C-alpha positions in Angstrom: -2.6 -31.9 208.4 -2.1 -32.6 204.8 -2.2 -29.9 202.3 -0.8 -29.0 199.1 0.2 -25.4 198.2 0.3 -25.4 194.4 -0.6 -23.7 191.0 -3.5 -25.1 189.1 -1.6 -24.0 185.8 1.7 -25.4 186.7 2.2 -28.7 184.7 5.1 -29.8 187.2 2.8 -29.2 190.2 0.1 -31.2 188.5 2.5 -34.0 187.7 3.6 -34.2 191.5 0.0 -34.2 192.6 -0.6 -37.2 190.4 2.2 -39.1 191.8 0.8 -38.2 195.4 -2.6 -40.0 194.2 -4.1 -37.0 192.6 -4.3 -35.2 195.9 -7.0 -37.5 197.4 -6.9 -36.9 201.3 -5.2 -33.5 200.9 -6.5 -30.1 201.2 -5.5 -28.2 197.9 -4.8 -24.4 197.9 -4.1 -23.1 194.5 -1.8 -20.0 195.5 -3.0 -18.1 192.4 -6.5 -18.0 193.1 -6.5 -18.3 197.1 -3.7 -16.1 198.3 -1.4 -17.3 200.8 -1.6 -15.8 204.3 1.4 -14.5 206.2 0.4 -16.9 208.9 0.7 -19.8 206.5 4.0 -18.7 205.1 5.4 -18.1 208.7 4.4 -21.7 209.7 6.1 -23.1 206.5 9.3 -21.0 207.6 9.1 -22.5 211.1 9.6 -26.1 209.4 12.1 -25.3 206.7 14.3 -22.5 208.5 14.3 -19.6 206.4 12.3 -17.6 203.9 15.0 -17.9 201.3 14.4 -21.6 201.4 10.8 -21.1 200.3 12.0 -18.7 197.5 11.9 -19.4 193.8 14.7 -17.6 191.8 12.8 -19.3 188.9 10.1 -16.9 188.8 10.2 -14.4 185.8 9.5 -11.6 188.2 13.1 -12.2 189.8 14.9 -11.0 186.8 12.3 -8.6 185.7 12.5 -6.9 188.9 16.4 -7.0 188.8 16.5 -9.0 192.3 19.5 -10.8 191.1 21.8 -7.9 191.7 20.2 -7.0 195.2 21.0 -8.4 198.4 17.7 -9.7 199.9 17.0 -10.1 203.5 14.8 -12.4 205.3 12.1 -9.8 205.4 12.7 -8.9 201.8 12.0 -12.8 201.0 9.0 -12.9 203.0 7.4 -9.8 201.6 8.1 -10.9 198.0 6.6 -14.3 198.6 3.3 -12.5 199.9 3.2 -10.0 197.2 3.9 -12.2 194.4 2.5 -15.9 194.3 5.2 -17.1 191.7 7.9 -16.5 194.3 7.0 -19.4 196.4 8.9 -22.5 195.5 6.2 -25.1 194.8 4.7 -27.1 195.3 4.7 -27.1 199.2 3.4 -30.3 200.6 2.3 -30.8 204.4 2.2 -34.3 205.2 1.2 -35.1 209.1 3.9 -32.5 210.2 6.5 -32.9 207.6 7.1 -30.3 204.8 8.3 -30.9 201.4 9.2 -27.8 199.3 10.0 -27.9 195.7 9.8 -30.1 192.6 13.2 -31.8 192.5 13.2 -35.7 192.5 14.6 -36.3 195.7 11.8 -34.0 197.4 9.2 -35.6 195.3 10.3 -39.3 196.2 10.5 -38.3 199.9 6.9 -36.9 199.8 5.7 -40.0 198.1 7.5 -42.3 200.8 6.0 -40.1 203.5 2.3 -41.4 202.5 
C-alpha cells in the first residue's frame, strides 16, 4: 500500500509530496476533507508504537486548549487526533508496509529512499 495522509493547505506537506514524485502512485487522503477513521489511526499506531508518536504539539489547538499543562494518556492522544485533524503529525506516508511520520529532514529522506 502506498498512501499519504496530508493537508492540502499545508505548504510543508505539499513540498514533501513533490519530493515524492508529486504523489504519483500514492492514494492521497486530505485529512481535513476526508476524516481519518479510528481503524486508520490504530493501524498507524501499530507501526509507530504509540499514539503520542503521531501527535503534533505544533497544532494551534494544543495551546488554545491548555493541553500543555495536562498529563495526557494514550487514550487522550487517540481521541484528540480523531477529534481534531490538526493534532496528527503530518504527513504520514505509507510505503509498502513502512510508515514515515512527520516532516523532519531525516524522515523525508528515508521516505524518498524507500521509493
